[in-house]
N, C-alpha and C positions, 0 to 999 in steps of 0.2 A: 057789467064789466066783461069785455071780451078776453080771450086767452092771451092775445098780444099785450093788452093793457096790464094783465096780471103779471106777465113776465117782466114788464118794464118797471112795475111798482112793487115787486115782491121784496119784503123786508123781513129780517129775523126779529122775532119778538123778544129774544133774550140774547145777551152776549155771553161769552165764555165766563167772564168774571161774575156774572149774575147767577150762574147755575153751577159754580165750581163745587159747591157743597153736594151736588148730585153725582159728581164724578166718582166712580168706584175707586177705592183706595187699595193699593197693593199691601202685602204683608210688611214691606219696608217702610210704609207710611207715605210713599210717593204716589200722587194721583196720576193715573195714566189715562189720557183721553185722546181723541183724534187730533187735538191741538197740541198736546204735550209729548205725544209719542215720538215725534220726529226730532225731539231734542236728544234722543238716543242715537249716537252715530251709526250704530249697526242697523237700526230700524230705518234710518234715513237712507243708508246705502241700499238696502233691500227694496225700499219703496221706489227710489230713483231708478234702479235697474229694471224693475217691472214696468213702471209707468212710462219711462222713456222708451223702452223697447217696444211695448205695445202701441204707443202713440206714433211711432215712426215707421213701423212695418207697412209696406204697401198692402192694400186690400182692394179686391175687385169683385165684380159680379161675373160669374161664369155660366156658360151654357153647356149642359151635358150632351155629348155627341153619341151617335149610335154605335161607334166603334169603341166606346169606353173612354175616349179622350175628352178634352174640354177646350173651350175657346172663350175669349173675352166677349161678353154680351153687350149689345147696344141697348142699354136700359137706362131710364131716367135716374134710378138709384145709383148707378155707376158714377154719374156726375156728382152726386152728393158725397159719396164716399171718397172720391178722389179730389174733391174741391172743397167748397164751403157748405156746411150743413145748415147754415143760416147766414144772412147777409153780413153779420158781424163776427162770425166764428168759423175758423178753418176746421176741417175734419180732424187734424192732428190735435188741436187744442181741445176739441170736444172729447176725443178718446182719452186724452190725458185727464180731463176733469172726471169723467165717468169711472175710469179705472181707479183714480184717487179716492172717489167716494166709496167704491166697493172695498178697497183695502182698509181705509181708515174708519168708515162709517157703516160697513156691512153690506150696503146696497147702493148700487149706482142705478139711477132711474132717469129716463128721458122720455119725451113724448114726440111722436111723429105727427106733424101737422099735415093733414091730407085735404085736398080739394078734389071732389068728385072721384075719390079713390086713389088719386095720384099723390105721392109724397112730395111735398114742396119744401119743407124745412124740418129740422130736428132741434128740439129745445131740451136742455138739461133741466131737471127738477131737483130742488133741494131735498135730499133724502130725509132730512129732519121734518119736513112738512108733508110727507107722503105716508099715508096709512095703507097697509096692504092687508087684505082679508081674502079668505077663500070661501066660496060657496060650499056649504056642507053637503049639498045634494049632488052637485055636478063637479066640484073641485076647481071650478074656474076662479082665477084670481080677480079681485076687484081693487082698483087703485083710486084713492081719494086724496086729493091735495088740499091743504088748508091755504086760503088766500090771505093777502095782507090785511084785508078788512075784517077778518074773522070768519068769513064764509068758506064754503067748500066747493070743490069741483071734482066730479067723477070722470074717469077715463076708461074707455074700453081696453081690455087687455090686448086686443089686436093692434092698438096704437102705442103701446108702451114697450120701450126697450128696457128690460130689467136685467141688470148684471149683478148676480149675487156673489158673495165671497165664499162663505162656508155654510152649506145647508145643514140644518139641524132638525128638520121636521116641521117647523112652523112657517108661516107665510114670509116672515122676515128672517134673513140669514144672520149669522154671527160674523163679526169682523175678526181678522187676525189680531188686531190690537187688543181686543177684549180677551181673547183666548190665550194670548201670550203676554198678558199683563205683567206677571211676576218677572219674567226674563227681561222684559223691556225696562221695568223699574230698576232692576239690578244694574243694567247697563248704564242707566241715567245716573244712579248714585255713584258708580265707580268712575264715570267720567267727571262728575263733580269733585270726587275725592282727588282724582289726579290733578285737576285744575287747582285745587287748594294747596296741594303739595308744591306746585310751581309758584303759587302766590306767596308762599313762605320761603322763597329762595331756592326751590328745588332740592331742599334738604330738610330733615326733621328739625323741629324746634328744639330749643335748649333752655337752660337755666343760667341766670346771671347771679353768681354768688358774691355777696358784698360783706366784708367784715364789719361787725358792729350792727347797730340798729339804725334804720333810716326813717326819716319822717315821710309822711304820705306825699308831700311835695317832691322830695328827693326821689322817691320810688317812681312817680309819674315822669319826672324829668329824665331819669336813666332809661326807662322803658321806651319813652317817645324818641329819645335820641338814638337808641339801638334800632328801633323799627324803621326810622327814617333813613338809616344808612344801610340796613341789611335785609329789609323785608321787600318782597317782590322779585320777579324774575329779572328785572332790569338791574337789580343790585347784586345779583349772584356773582360770587368770586371776588368781591371787594375785601380788602384787608381790614380786619378789625383791630382797633387800637384800644386797649384796656388800661385804665389808670386807677390809682388809689386802692390797689389790692383787689380789684374786681376780677373774677374768674368766670369763664364761660364753660358750662358743662352740658354737652349735647345729650339729648335723650336718644337712646339706642333703639330707633324704629326705622325699619327699612322696608320699602314696598315689595321688593323681591323676596325678602325673608318672610314676609307675611303672606306670600303666595298671591300677591296682587295680580301679577301678570297671568298666572295660571287661571285665576278666577275670571279675569277679563276675557281670555280666550274662550273659556267655557260659556260665558254670556253671549259672545259672538256666535258660537256654534249653535246655541239653543235658539237664538232668534232666526238665524239663517235656516235652521231645520224647520221652524214654524212656517216660514215662507216657502219652504221647499227649494231653496237656492243653495247650491254648493258654496260652502263658506269661502272657498278660494276666490269666488267672483265678487265677494264683498270685502276683500282685503286681508283675509286670514291665509297667509301664504306658507304655513308650516308644511302642508302636504302637496304643495304645487311643484310640478316639474314641467320641463318643456314638452315632454312626450304626452302628458295627460291633458294639456290645454284644450285640444280639439275634442277629446272625450268629455271633458267637463262642459263644454258648450252644448254637446249633444244631450247630456244629462239635464242641463238647464232647459233646453227646448222640450224634451220628452216629458220630464216629471214635474216641471214647474210652469213653463210658459204654455205648453200645449193645452192643459185644462182651461186656462184663462182665454186662450184664443178660441177654443171650441165654445165656451160660454158666450163670448162676444158674437161669434158667427150665428149661433142659434138665436140669440136675442135680436140680432139685426134681421135675420130671415123672417122671424115671427112678425115683426112690426113693419118691415119695409117691403116684403114680397107677399103678394096675394097667394091664396091656396093654390090657384091654378099656376101661378108663376113658379111656385116651389116644386112643381112636377118636373120642370126642365131647367130651372135656374138655381144657383146656390151662391153663397158669399164665402170667400176664402181669403185668408191672409197669405202673403208670399213670404216664406221663411227660408228660402234658399241661401240668402246672404249669411244667415246665422251659422250655417255649417259648411260654408264654402271653403274648400281647401286652398292651399297656397297655389300660386300661378302655375308652377311646374307640375304639380300633382293634378290640377284641373285639366290642363292641356293634355297630359298623358292619358287621362281617363276619356277625354273626348276622342283622342286619336284611336284608342282601343274600341270605343263604341262605334265610331264611324267605320272602322275596318271590319266590323262584324255586322251581321244582319240585325242590328238593334236600333241605331239612329242613322238618319240621313245627314249629310253635311249641313243642310239648311236647318235641321233641328238642333244640331250642335251649335251652329252660329246663333240661332234664336235664343238658346239657353244662355249665351254670353252677350246678348243684346247686339248682335251683328246682323247686317242686312243679308237677305238671301242672295244666292248666286245662281246663274243659269245652270241647269243640269244637276242641281244639288238636292233634288227631291227623290233620288233613286237610292234604294238600299243596295249596299255592296255585299256580295257573297264571296268570301275567300275560297279559292279553288281547292285548298286542302281540306275544306269542310263539306265538300259536295257529297251527296249520298253515294254509296258503293255501287249502286246499279246505274248511276248516271255516267255519261261520257262527255264531260264538258270540252275536252281537247279533241274529240273526234277520233280517239285511238281505236284501233281495231281490236276486237276481242279475239285473241289468238286461238282459244279453245273452240270458238265457234267456226273460225276459218278452217281449222283442221278437219 
């Protein structure tokens, strides 16, 4: 069986339902796995923020220049990273899948299909079917995939794109889902509790007090009649009509009084902290202001997104660029849009940069995706910043003339 045939016929040996008893349980009794974790609203928000951002950022192959600059390289890998990594899969979909594997299942793994040393395609591997080992003598990793027919196939580390989540010392990394299991389970339970409150009419349940003794048939009739009229969010606010001396006595339980909202906020902050994401970016707006929105974006890029992007860049360079190519080429994400200021501030910064010996007009235009203009490749030197011993205006030195 060739590698293309394996990718076409790969099947999971077990479904989630068949191994649910293997899923670690939290202290709350809720099982948290890569398939159930996303039922936590906060986990889903963090997951989507990371996956969607990483998958949609532009990524290119660059060449290092002698003056310290860089330029887009004309390299076959550039075509893969900006187009389709396989005939059936766009690069953004591939990045979304691999990032999702790393977040939910600890390791994202893919193999670069090479022909005579040239990368032709990139295929994702099911992380559950890949065993990672390290050579004790050299430390080199070895990747072995289990095939659909029960056989195995080994891959060279030079051909593997390995995106780890949290490194803990072993060949396999740890997933955020496993390490933040308790916080995620708490968020799931509180979300379920909130839904049950609304299922009961968005108010606490109560007691129906009836004078005298009722038969079992009468009890069931009264309960069913009450529930049919007043249970469920669609029945909230209806007027209750009581007869025959029946009285309704509500049970005094209130979500706010039991600090439900405070606990919910704490669960949101703990999960966001585990992902390294400012809680404001996943909907917790208690500390949000108009002034700190740009700063929060920088924090997200610096402390959360940057480590993921660096891991992606390193993994891609290892598998897609030869050792000789890596001497002059590198792979990098474009993150300018994440911290781009508003239009007025950006134009003011460009005007100041072009008016000083820092950027040429064409460099400023290129940063804003504008075409170059004639004469725009010259740095401008303000006259009031000229050296003291220079004479740009041709003025005569009066002391010398005397």
